[in-house]
PADOGU-26592 format. One record per residue (C-alpha): residue in three letters; x, y, z. Coordinates in steps of 0.02 Angstrom, whole numbers. Each point is the difference from the previous one (the first is absolute). Layout:
! PADOGU-26592
+---------+--------+--------+--------+
: residuo :     c1 :     c2 :     c3 :
+---------+--------+--------+--------+
:     ALA :      X :      Y :      Z :
...
+---------+--------+--------+--------+
END
This chain:
! PADOGU-26592
+---------+--------+--------+--------+
: residuo :     c1 :     c2 :     c3 :
+---------+--------+--------+--------+
:     MET :   4899 :   4855 :   1873 :
:     THR :   -118 :    144 :     -8 :
:     PRO :   -155 :     10 :   -106 :
:     VAL :     19 :     92 :   -164 :
:     ASP :   -131 :     86 :   -104 :
:     HIS :     21 :    -73 :   -174 :
:     GLY :    153 :   -106 :     35 :
:     ALA :     94 :    -61 :   -154 :
:     VAL :   -137 :     31 :   -130 :
:     LEU :     90 :     32 :   -166 :
:     ASP :   -137 :     82 :   -104 :
:     ASN :   -102 :    140 :     77 :
:     ALA :   -151 :    -59 :   -100 :
:     HIS :     -3 :   -146 :    124 :
:     VAL :    -47 :    118 :    142 :
:     GLY :   -171 :     75 :     29 :
:     ASP :   -184 :    -44 :      5 :
:     ILE :    -56 :   -176 :    -49 :
:     HIS :   -114 :     -5 :   -152 :
:     GLY :    -56 :   -180 :    -27 :
:     ALA :   -127 :    -74 :   -119 :
:     PHE :   -137 :      2 :    133 :
:     GLY :     41 :    153 :    104 :
:     SER :    126 :    125 :     65 :
:     ILE :     87 :     34 :    167 :
:     ARG :     89 :    158 :     53 :
:     ALA :    183 :    -28 :     41 :
:     HIS :    -22 :     50 :    183 :
:     HIS :   -181 :    -44 :     34 :
:     PRO :    -40 :    -67 :    175 :
:     ASN :     29 :   -187 :      7 :
:     HIS :    -53 :    -39 :    179 :
:     LYS :   -169 :    -35 :     75 :
:     LEU :    -85 :    -16 :   -169 :
:     GLY :   -174 :    -75 :     -4 :
:     TRP :    -42 :   -144 :   -116 :
:     LYS :    -48 :    122 :   -139 :
:     GLY :    168 :     87 :     14 :
:     ARG :     93 :   -165 :     -2 :
:     LEU :   -100 :    -58 :   -151 :
:     THR :     37 :    163 :    -92 :
:     THR :    184 :    -20 :     38 :
:     LEU :      1 :   -180 :    -59 :
:     LEU :    -85 :     46 :   -164 :
:     ALA :    131 :    134 :    -32 :
:     ILE :    145 :   -119 :     38 :
:     ILE :    -65 :   -149 :   -100 :
:     GLY :     96 :    -30 :   -161 :
:     PRO :    181 :    -58 :     14 :
:     GLY :    -39 :   -172 :     72 :
:     LEU :   -141 :    -32 :   -122 :
:     ILE :    101 :     53 :   -151 :
:     VAL :    157 :    -97 :     43 :
:     MET :    -98 :   -159 :     36 :
:     VAL :   -122 :      7 :   -146 :
:     GLY :    144 :     55 :   -112 :
:     ASP :     88 :   -161 :     46 :
:     ASN :   -150 :   -101 :    -63 :
:     ASP :     61 :     46 :   -173 :
:     ALA :     21 :    -92 :   -166 :
:     GLY :    130 :   -118 :     73 :
:     ALA :   -114 :    -41 :    147 :
:     PHE :   -145 :    -35 :   -117 :
:     GLY :    108 :   -123 :    -94 :
:     THR :     66 :    -85 :    158 :
:     TYR :   -164 :    -16 :     96 :
:     THR :   -101 :    -59 :   -150 :
:     GLN :    136 :   -126 :    -41 :
:     ALA :    -11 :    -69 :    177 :
:     GLY :   -189 :    -19 :    -15 :
:     GLN :     -2 :    -72 :   -176 :
:     ASN :    141 :   -124 :     29 :
:     TYR :    -26 :    -52 :    182 :
:     GLY :   -174 :     53 :     52 :
:     THR :    -15 :     82 :    170 :
:     THR :    132 :   -106 :     87 :
:     LEU :    126 :    144 :      8 :
:     LEU :   -117 :    128 :     79 :
:     TRP :     86 :    -24 :    168 :
:     THR :    156 :     88 :    -67 :
:     LEU :    -98 :    163 :     -1 :
:     LEU :    -45 :    -18 :    184 :
:     LEU :    184 :    -22 :     45 :
:     LEU :     47 :    155 :   -100 :
:     ILE :   -119 :    117 :     93 :
:     PRO :    113 :     30 :    152 :
:     VAL :    152 :     15 :   -114 :
:     LEU :    -88 :    132 :   -105 :
:     TYR :    -52 :     99 :    153 :
:     ILE :    167 :     -7 :     92 :
:     ASN :    100 :     50 :   -155 :
:     GLN :   -111 :    144 :    -51 :
:     GLU :    -30 :     59 :    179 :
:     MET :    188 :     20 :     20 :
:     VAL :      3 :    103 :   -161 :
:     LEU :   -148 :    100 :     64 :
:     ARG :     94 :     49 :    159 :
:     LEU :    157 :     44 :    -98 :
:     GLY :    -95 :    116 :   -115 :
:     ALA :   -103 :     89 :    133 :
:     VAL :    145 :     22 :    122 :
:     THR :    145 :     41 :   -116 :
:     GLY :    -78 :     98 :   -143 :
:     VAL :    136 :    -75 :   -111 :
:     GLY :    -21 :   -133 :   -135 :
:     HIS :     62 :   -178 :     16 :
:     ALA :    140 :     15 :   -128 :
:     ARG :     72 :    159 :     78 :
:     LEU :      1 :    -79 :    174 :
:     ILE :     99 :   -148 :    -68 :
:     PHE :    126 :    118 :    -79 :
:     GLU :     18 :    104 :    158 :
:     ARG :      8 :   -142 :    127 :
:     PHE :     94 :   -135 :    -97 :
:     GLY :    101 :    100 :   -126 :
:     LYS :      4 :     28 :   -187 :
:     PHE :     55 :   -179 :    -36 :
:     TRP :   -157 :    -79 :     72 :
:     GLY :   -111 :    144 :    -54 :
:     ALA :     55 :    -14 :   -181 :
:     PHE :    -37 :   -187 :      1 :
:     SER :   -174 :     30 :     69 :
:     VAL :    -46 :    136 :   -125 :
:     VAL :     69 :    -96 :   -149 :
:     ASP :    -94 :   -157 :     56 :
:     LEU :   -160 :    101 :     19 :
:     PHE :     17 :     88 :   -168 :
:     ILE :     32 :   -158 :   -101 :
:     LEU :   -133 :   -104 :     87 :
:     ASN :   -130 :    138 :     -6 :
:     ALA :     30 :     36 :   -184 :
:     LEU :    -29 :   -184 :    -41 :
:     THR :   -151 :     -8 :    115 :
:     ILE :    -83 :    146 :    -90 :
:     VAL :     21 :    -97 :   -163 :
:     THR :    -98 :   -144 :     76 :
:     GLU :   -137 :    122 :     50 :
:     PHE :    -21 :     51 :   -181 :
:     ILE :      0 :   -183 :    -50 :
:     GLY :   -148 :    -20 :    119 :
:     ILE :    -88 :    150 :    -78 :
:     SER :     32 :    -76 :   -172 :
:     LEU :    -77 :   -168 :     50 :
:     GLY :   -155 :     86 :     70 :
:     LEU :    -21 :    110 :   -154 :
:     ASP :     20 :   -151 :   -114 :
:     TYR :   -141 :    -91 :     88 :
:     LEU :   -113 :    153 :    -11 :
:     GLY :     37 :     21 :   -185 :
:     VAL :     83 :    171 :     21 :
:     PRO :    141 :     38 :   -125 :
:     LYS :    165 :    -31 :     88 :
:     VAL :     95 :    153 :    -62 :
:     ALA :   -137 :    126 :     37 :
:     GLY :    -42 :    -81 :    167 :
:     LEU :    179 :     -4 :     66 :
:     ILE :     35 :    178 :    -55 :
:     ALA :   -161 :     58 :     84 :
:     ALA :     45 :    -93 :    161 :
:     ALA :    174 :     78 :      3 :
:     ILE :    -70 :    175 :    -27 :
:     ILE :   -131 :    -23 :    137 :
:     ILE :    132 :    -55 :    125 :
:     MET :    113 :    147 :    -43 :
:     LEU :   -140 :    128 :      6 :
:     ALA :    -63 :    -64 :    168 :
:     ALA :    169 :     31 :     83 :
:     THR :     55 :    162 :    -83 :
:     THR :   -143 :    118 :     47 :
:     GLY :     95 :     76 :    146 :
:     SER :   -138 :    -56 :    119 :
:     PHE :     36 :   -140 :    122 :
:     ARG :   -187 :    -14 :     36 :
:     ARG :    -44 :    -25 :   -184 :
:     PHE :    124 :   -143 :    -16 :
:     GLU :    -62 :    -82 :    159 :
:     ARG :   -181 :     11 :    -57 :
:     PHE :     53 :    -81 :   -164 :
:     ALA :     87 :   -138 :     98 :
:     MET :   -150 :    -24 :    115 :
:     PHE :   -110 :    -22 :   -155 :
:     LEU :    118 :   -139 :    -55 :
:     VAL :     -5 :    -77 :    174 :
:     LEU :   -190 :     -4 :    -15 :
:     GLY :     20 :    -83 :   -171 :
:     SER :     98 :   -142 :     80 :
:     LEU :   -160 :    -53 :     88 :
:     LEU :    -69 :    -59 :   -168 :
:     LEU :     77 :   -168 :     44 :
:     ILE :   -135 :    -25 :    133 :
:     PRO :   -148 :     -8 :   -123 :
:     VAL :    102 :   -120 :   -107 :
:     LEU :     20 :   -111 :    155 :
:     LEU :   -187 :      9 :     34 :
:     MET :    -45 :    -43 :   -180 :
:     VAL :    119 :   -150 :     -4 :
:     HIS :    -65 :    -49 :    172 :
:     PRO :    137 :   -117 :     67 :
:     PRO :    -37 :    -97 :    160 :
:     MET :     36 :    121 :    143 :
:     SER :     23 :   -140 :    126 :
:     GLN :    143 :    -72 :   -103 :
:     ILE :     78 :    173 :    -17 :
:     ALA :     -8 :     28 :    189 :
:     HIS :     75 :   -172 :     33 :
:     ASP :    146 :     19 :   -121 :
:     PHE :     35 :    177 :     59 :
:     VAL :     42 :    -60 :    176 :
:     THR :     61 :   -177 :    -36 :
:     PRO :    176 :    -18 :    -74 :
:     ALA :      9 :   -138 :   -129 :
:     MET :     91 :    -40 :   -162 :
:     PRO :    -91 :    -45 :   -162 :
:     ALA :    -16 :   -187 :    -26 :
:     HIS :     88 :    -84 :   -146 :
:     SER :    109 :    152 :    -35 :
:     LYS :    189 :     24 :     -9 :
:     LEU :     63 :     78 :    161 :
:     SER :    126 :    105 :    -96 :
:     GLU :   -136 :     78 :   -111 :
:     VAL :   -113 :     34 :    148 :
:     MET :    142 :     78 :     99 :
:     LEU :     42 :    114 :   -145 :
:     LEU :   -179 :     60 :     -8 :
:     ILE :     -3 :     30 :    188 :
:     ILE :    159 :    105 :    -20 :
:     ALA :    -84 :     95 :   -142 :
:     ILE :   -148 :     36 :    115 :
:     VAL :    119 :     68 :    131 :
:     GLY :     95 :    103 :   -129 :
:     THR :   -156 :     76 :    -77 :
:     THR :    -80 :     39 :    169 :
:     ILE :    155 :     80 :     78 :
:     ALA :    104 :    105 :   -120 :
:     PRO :    151 :    116 :     28 :
:     TRP :    -83 :    149 :    -85 :
:     GLN :   -135 :      1 :    135 :
:     LEU :    127 :     52 :    132 :
:     PHE :     63 :    149 :   -101 :
:     PHE :   -173 :     54 :    -60 :
:     GLN :    -94 :      0 :    164 :
:     GLN :    136 :     92 :     96 :
:     SER :     13 :    139 :   -130 :
:     TYR :   -187 :     11 :    -30 :
:     LEU :    -33 :     19 :    187 :
:     ILE :    128 :    141 :      4 :
:     ASP :    -77 :     83 :   -153 :
:     LYS :   -171 :    -10 :     83 :
:     ARG :     77 :     91 :    150 :
:     ILE :    -44 :   -135 :    127 :
:     THR :     93 :     23 :    165 :
:     PRO :     17 :   -112 :    156 :
:     ARG :   -162 :     65 :     77 :
:     TYR :    -95 :    -87 :   -142 :
:     ILE :     89 :   -168 :      4 :
:     LYS :   -147 :    -89 :     84 :
:     TYR :   -114 :     58 :   -141 :
:     ALA :    127 :    -51 :   -132 :
:     ARG :      6 :   -174 :     77 :
:     ILE :   -189 :    -16 :    -22 :
:     ASP :     22 :     54 :   -182 :
:     LEU :    133 :   -135 :    -21 :
:     TRP :   -115 :   -133 :     72 :
:     LEU :   -139 :     51 :   -119 :
:     GLY :    121 :    -21 :   -145 :
:     ILE :     56 :   -171 :     61 :
:     ILE :   -180 :    -58 :     19 :
:     ILE :    -42 :     54 :   -178 :
:     VAL :    155 :    -79 :    -75 :
:     ILE :    -30 :   -166 :     90 :
:     ILE :   -184 :     -1 :    -52 :
:     GLY :     53 :     28 :   -181 :
:     ALA :    131 :   -137 :      7 :
:     VAL :   -120 :   -124 :     80 :
:     ALA :   -134 :     44 :   -127 :
:     MET :    116 :    -32 :   -148 :
:     MET :     60 :   -167 :     65 :
:     ALA :   -176 :    -54 :     45 :
:     PHE :    -94 :     47 :   -158 :
:     CYS :    139 :    -71 :   -111 :
:     ALA :     -4 :   -162 :     99 :
:     GLN :   -188 :    -14 :    -24 :
:     THR :      0 :     56 :   -181 :
:     PHE :    132 :   -121 :    -63 :
:     ALA :    -32 :   -150 :    112 :
:     GLY :    -32 :   -154 :   -108 :
:     THR :     39 :     91 :   -163 :
:     PRO :    143 :    -29 :   -125 :
:     GLU :     74 :    168 :     55 :
:     PHE :     22 :    -55 :    181 :
:     GLY :    185 :    -11 :     37 :
:     ASN :     44 :     87 :   -164 :
:     PHE :     13 :    185 :     43 :
:     VAL :     51 :    116 :   -142 :
:     ASP :    -24 :    181 :     56 :
:     ALA :   -130 :    117 :     76 :
:     GLY :    -73 :     35 :   -172 :
:     ALA :    -36 :   -186 :    -25 :
:     VAL :    -81 :     -1 :    172 :
:     ALA :   -123 :    134 :    -57 :
:     HIS :    -44 :   -103 :   -153 :
:     GLY :    -20 :   -156 :    108 :
:     ILE :   -117 :     91 :    120 :
:     GLU :   -106 :     54 :   -149 :
:     LYS :      0 :   -177 :    -70 :
:     TYR :    -55 :    -88 :    159 :
:     VAL :    -92 :    135 :     99 :
:     GLY :    -55 :    143 :   -112 :
:     HIS :     49 :    157 :    -94 :
:     LEU :    -33 :    125 :    140 :
:     PRO :    120 :    -77 :    129 :
:     GLY :    132 :    -13 :   -136 :
:     VAL :    -19 :    185 :    -39 :
:     LEU :      6 :     48 :    184 :
:     PHE :    159 :   -102 :     23 :
:     ALA :     82 :     83 :   -150 :
:     ILE :    -46 :    174 :     62 :
:     ALA :     68 :    -44 :    174 :
:     LEU :    162 :    -58 :    -83 :
:     ILE :     19 :    165 :    -93 :
:     ASP :    -44 :     97 :    157 :
:     ALA :    130 :    -95 :    103 :
:     SER :    133 :     23 :   -133 :
:     ILE :    -29 :    188 :     -9 :
:     ILE :     12 :     29 :    188 :
:     GLY :    151 :   -115 :      5 :
:     ALA :     88 :     97 :   -139 :
:     ALA :    -37 :    167 :     85 :
:     ALA :     60 :    -56 :    172 :
:     VAL :    158 :    -88 :    -61 :
:     SER :     48 :    149 :   -110 :
:     LEU :    -28 :    119 :    145 :
:     SER :    107 :   -105 :    117 :
:     THR :    146 :     18 :   -122 :
:     ALA :    -26 :    187 :    -27 :
:     TYR :    -14 :     30 :    188 :
:     ALA :    159 :    -99 :     35 :
:     LEU :    105 :     91 :   -131 :
:     GLY :    -71 :    167 :     56 :
:     ASP :     48 :    -38 :    179 :
:     VAL :    176 :    -58 :    -42 :
:     LEU :     37 :    141 :   -123 :
:     SER :    -81 :    133 :    113 :
:     ILE :   -114 :     65 :   -138 :
:     LYS :   -180 :     53 :     22 :
:     HIS :   -107 :   -157 :     10 :
:     SER :   -181 :     24 :     47 :
:     LEU :   -172 :    -24 :    -77 :
:     HIS :    -42 :    169 :     77 :
:     ARG :    113 :     80 :   -130 :
:     LYS :    -46 :     32 :   -181 :
:     ALA :    104 :    -78 :   -139 :
:     SER :     86 :    166 :    -33 :
:     ASP :     56 :      8 :    182 :
:     ALA :     67 :   -178 :     14 :
:     LYS :     65 :    -42 :   -174 :
:     GLY :    121 :   -138 :     52 :
:     PHE :   -128 :    -88 :    109 :
:     TYR :   -134 :     -5 :   -135 :
:     ALA :    127 :    -39 :   -138 :
:     VAL :     46 :   -162 :     90 :
:     PHE :   -183 :    -43 :     32 :
:     CYS :    -61 :     33 :   -178 :
:     GLY :    158 :    -71 :    -78 :
:     LEU :    -24 :   -169 :     83 :
:     ILE :   -183 :     -6 :    -54 :
:     ALA :     42 :     47 :   -180 :
:     ILE :    143 :   -126 :    -15 :
:     ALA :   -105 :   -142 :     72 :
:     ALA :   -145 :     34 :   -118 :
:     THR :    120 :     10 :   -148 :
:     LEU :     82 :   -166 :     43 :
:     VAL :   -167 :    -89 :     10 :
:     LEU :    -48 :     72 :   -170 :
:     THR :    167 :    -50 :    -78 :
:     PRO :    -10 :   -161 :   -103 :
:     HIS :    103 :   -152 :     51 :
:     VAL :     40 :     62 :    176 :
:     PRO :      0 :   -157 :    112 :
:     LEU :   -139 :     59 :    116 :
:     GLY :    -23 :   -171 :     79 :
:     LEU :    184 :     -9 :     48 :
:     LEU :     -7 :    177 :     69 :
:     THR :   -146 :    -47 :    111 :
:     ASN :     93 :   -152 :     67 :
:     LEU :    157 :    103 :     27 :
:     VAL :    -95 :    131 :    101 :
:     GLN :    -78 :   -128 :    117 :
:     THR :    167 :    -88 :     22 :
:     LEU :    100 :    159 :     32 :
:     ALA :   -130 :     62 :    124 :
:     GLY :     19 :   -160 :     98 :
:     VAL :    190 :     10 :     -7 :
:     LEU :     14 :    183 :     53 :
:     LEU :   -134 :      2 :    135 :
:     PRO :    111 :    -66 :    142 :
:     SER :    124 :    141 :    -24 :
:     ALA :   -137 :    133 :      6 :
:     THR :    -72 :    -78 :    157 :
:     VAL :    170 :     -3 :     86 :
:     PHE :     25 :    187 :    -26 :
:     LEU :   -177 :     32 :     61 :
:     LEU :     33 :    -98 :    159 :
:     LEU :    165 :     89 :     33 :
:     LEU :    -77 :    172 :    -25 :
:     CYS :   -143 :    -41 :    119 :
:     ASN :    127 :    -42 :    136 :
:     ASP :     98 :    160 :    -24 :
:     ARG :    -44 :    108 :    151 :
:     ALA :     76 :    156 :    -79 :
:     VAL :   -127 :    -20 :   -141 :
:     LEU :   -157 :    -57 :     91 :
:     GLY :     28 :     53 :    181 :
:     PRO :   -151 :    -62 :    100 :
:     TRP :    -70 :    -88 :   -153 :
:     VAL :    136 :   -134 :    -19 :
:     ASN :    -51 :   -183 :    -17 :
:     SER :    -50 :   -103 :    149 :
:     HIS :     93 :   -161 :     39 :
:     ALA :   -149 :   -103 :    -61 :
:     ILE :     -5 :     88 :   -168 :
:     ASN :    187 :    -28 :    -22 :
:     LEU :    -16 :   -186 :     34 :
:     PHE :   -144 :    -17 :   -122 :
:     SER :     85 :    106 :   -134 :
:     GLY :    163 :    -96 :     20 :
:     ALA :    -91 :   -163 :    -27 :
:     VAL :    -85 :     74 :   -154 :
:     VAL :    169 :     52 :    -72 :
:     ALA :     67 :   -176 :     26 :
:     VAL :   -150 :    -77 :    -88 :
:     LEU :     12 :    125 :   -144 :
:     VAL :    184 :    -41 :    -25 :
:     MET :    -39 :   -186 :    -10 :
:     LEU :   -143 :     29 :   -120 :
:     SER :    112 :    112 :   -105 :
:     ILE :    131 :   -138 :    -10 :
:     ILE :   -132 :   -127 :    -51 :
:     LEU :    -70 :    117 :   -131 :
:     THR :    171 :     37 :    -73 :
:     ALA :     47 :   -184 :     -3 :
:     SER :   -162 :    -49 :    -85 :
:     VAL :     24 :    126 :   -140 :
:     LEU :    181 :    -45 :    -29 :
:     PHE :    -29 :   -187 :     22 :
:     PRO :   -178 :    -44 :    -58 :
:     ALA :     25 :   -184 :     43 :
:     ILE :     13 :     37 :    187 :
:     THR :    -96 :   -130 :    101 :
:     GLY :   -113 :     12 :    151 :
:     SER :    128 :    -87 :    110 :
:     GLN :    133 :    127 :    -50 :
:     ILE :   -117 :    141 :     47 :
:     VAL :    -31 :    -81 :    169 :
:     TRP :    189 :    -11 :     27 :
:     ILE :     17 :    185 :    -39 :
:     LEU :   -132 :     38 :    132 :
:     VAL :     84 :   -113 :    128 :
:     ILE :    174 :     71 :    -31 :
:     GLY :    -67 :    177 :     -1 :
:     SER :    -92 :    -24 :    164 :
:     SER :    155 :    -75 :     80 :
:     ALA :    110 :    143 :    -63 :
:     THR :   -124 :    127 :     70 :
:     LEU :     -1 :    -84 :    170 :
:     LEU :    190 :     -9 :      4 :
:     SER :     10 :    184 :    -50 :
:     VAL :   -112 :     52 :    143 :
:     ILE :    102 :   -104 :    124 :
:     SER :    164 :     71 :    -66 :
:     VAL :    -62 :    180 :     12 :
:     LYS :    -59 :    -25 :    178 :
:     SER :    165 :    -83 :     46 :
:     TYR :     99 :    140 :    -81 :
:     GLU :    -99 :    130 :     98 :
:     ARG :     31 :    -91 :    163 :
:     ILE :    187 :    -16 :    -34 :
:     LYS :     17 :    184 :    -48 :
:     GLY :   -111 :     55 :    142 :
:     VAL :   -127 :     82 :   -114 :
:     SER :   -144 :     59 :    106 :
:     PRO :   -181 :     13 :    -58 :
:     ALA :    -57 :    169 :    -66 :
:     THR :    -46 :    122 :    136 :
:     LYS :   -187 :     13 :     23 :
:     PHE :    -80 :    171 :      0 :
:     THR :   -171 :     55 :     54 :
:     TYR :    -95 :    140 :    -84 :
:     SER :   -163 :     84 :     38 :
:     LYS :   -137 :    -21 :   -129 :
:     VAL :      3 :    185 :    -43 :
:     LEU :    189 :     -1 :    -29 :
:     GLN :    -13 :   -157 :   -105 :
:     GLU :   -134 :     78 :   -111 :
:     THR :    106 :    156 :    -30 :
:     TRP :    172 :    -79 :    -17 :
:     ARG :     79 :     17 :   -172 :
:     MET :    169 :    -55 :    -61 :
:     PRO :    122 :    148 :      5 :
:     PRO :     80 :     60 :   -163 :
:     LEU :    112 :   -133 :    -74 :
:     HIS :    161 :     96 :     30 :
:     GLU :    -38 :      5 :    187 :
:     LEU :    -16 :   -189 :     20 :
:     SER :    134 :    -97 :     91 :
:     PRO :     90 :   -125 :   -115 :
:     ALA :    -88 :   -166 :    -25 :
:     LYS :     74 :   -141 :    103 :
:     ILE :     10 :   -162 :    -98 :
:     SER :     95 :   -144 :     77 :
:     LEU :    138 :    -91 :    -96 :
:     LEU :   -105 :   -158 :      3 :
:     SER :   -148 :     91 :    -76 :
:     ARG :    111 :     73 :   -137 :
:     ILE :     67 :   -172 :    -42 :
:     TRP :   -174 :    -74 :    -16 :
:     MET :    -56 :    150 :   -105 :
:     ILE :    146 :    -27 :   -118 :
:     VAL :    -33 :   -186 :    -13 :
:     LEU :   -185 :     30 :    -36 :
:     ARG :     37 :    136 :   -129 :
:     SER :    132 :   -107 :    -86 :
:     TYR :   -124 :   -142 :    -17 :
:     LEU :   -134 :    117 :    -68 :
:     VAL :    118 :     76 :   -129 :
:     VAL :     57 :   -170 :    -62 :
:     ALA :   -177 :    -72 :      0 :
:     ALA :    -77 :    150 :    -88 :
:     GLY :    141 :      2 :   -129 :
:     MET :    -20 :   -185 :    -38 :
:     LEU :   -188 :     19 :    -16 :
:     ILE :     13 :    146 :   -119 :
:     PHE :    132 :    -92 :   -103 :
:     LYS :   -110 :   -154 :    -13 :
:     MET :   -151 :    104 :    -53 :
:     ILE :    104 :     84 :   -135 :
:     MET :     59 :   -169 :    -63 :
:     LEU :   -180 :    -62 :     -7 :
:     ALA :    -55 :    157 :    -91 :
:     ILE :    131 :    -21 :   -138 :
:     GLY :    -30 :   -187 :    -11 :
+---------+--------+--------+--------+
END
């Protein structure tokens, strides 16, 4: 394949100079032999996508999950966060490469490489899950406003208007500066941690030492661990980061800087998660509230009761801040995906009058979510549970498509996955499928026991091992040879872009892979349908 200029980029607003929150770069500025000042200037201009996608994932649902872990089980589950760090990086780094190299959003790539059948499933999944997730973000805003004594109606309307205005100015830089301000606001959790002053030695110990809480039901603890996984790694992150990178006009020559940006985001999100677990563990230890989590709003009141008013206020502001950036990012991921699939203008560089469909989806989701939260008798608690459950159920499917795309040489050329990344990602998919099954079973059958969960893990691990053996045996019998290895110079790798979509050779998916994809999708459809049905039954009593 030969290098192309702008490759498959679908919106010409995605091509040109980079204008980030902290600096600008000309589209064709020299990128070699830069001194440390030049590299720092470049990094500052690139910073943004990784920070936003990571901090945006520490949203209202994350606040509820992490504070619940701390209030109910102390710091004993901190080690789960350490295990999630490599998963976070590998997943989002694959998305990073896809965005920079292809110039095409995640949803459109699925449509083009796997067909309309799979593409439609992915977009419908994303739209439903994202719409529900945005509702939970406004629930988080409502809880924070309630603690601060701000009228709910006025506060939610103001929050919705602020989010809409931030994205519809026609300036990518203005939106990113708004988002960076919210990223800075997420650091308010650090002074709360310092005021509560939990024992740092215990935090360090539990962060690196896997253990289960004493005198607790294994089934309940496992469900919370799954919730931590589901709230830390969400399907919308894949779609958002890929499209946002494209909209920022980041190309392969800047991938190393984008990886640094991603690491900065991961560090901040892990610090925030550790802080919430730790200061909740310290605040509620030995109190009647320990082990009796209600919601993030009750956590703010508890912090005020046992520590002081100021840390309670800071926590509530951080909750509102996290919910706003989460709502903005999740709404954008949906608008980007639909814009990509429908081939309409979809860029923050465009004014609302120049990208009506894109901004209609974005603002519509925000408006509907705010309205639902303001509507009396809407089962907000059930909606929150449904979102976390559906995210856990649908995540394996999203990860499978991500893995397949990153092994598609027609799409990524010299940037395809290494063998080590494939092994790690495959193991992650297997674990996510097992956790998804456990999560679904626990919602449908609340009386599930710890021993039954262990059996699911054992059977799932055995099935995964047998699958790997059968695939290898099938390849040997059919004489399937390993993918041809190619070598590329560094200069060619930095300039390689995916050709226009119509020029790509057809995707090659083996029969065995198609069978497993159908099996996985069938399970997800049945599981999601049963979960939604059960939630509706609970809502109507």
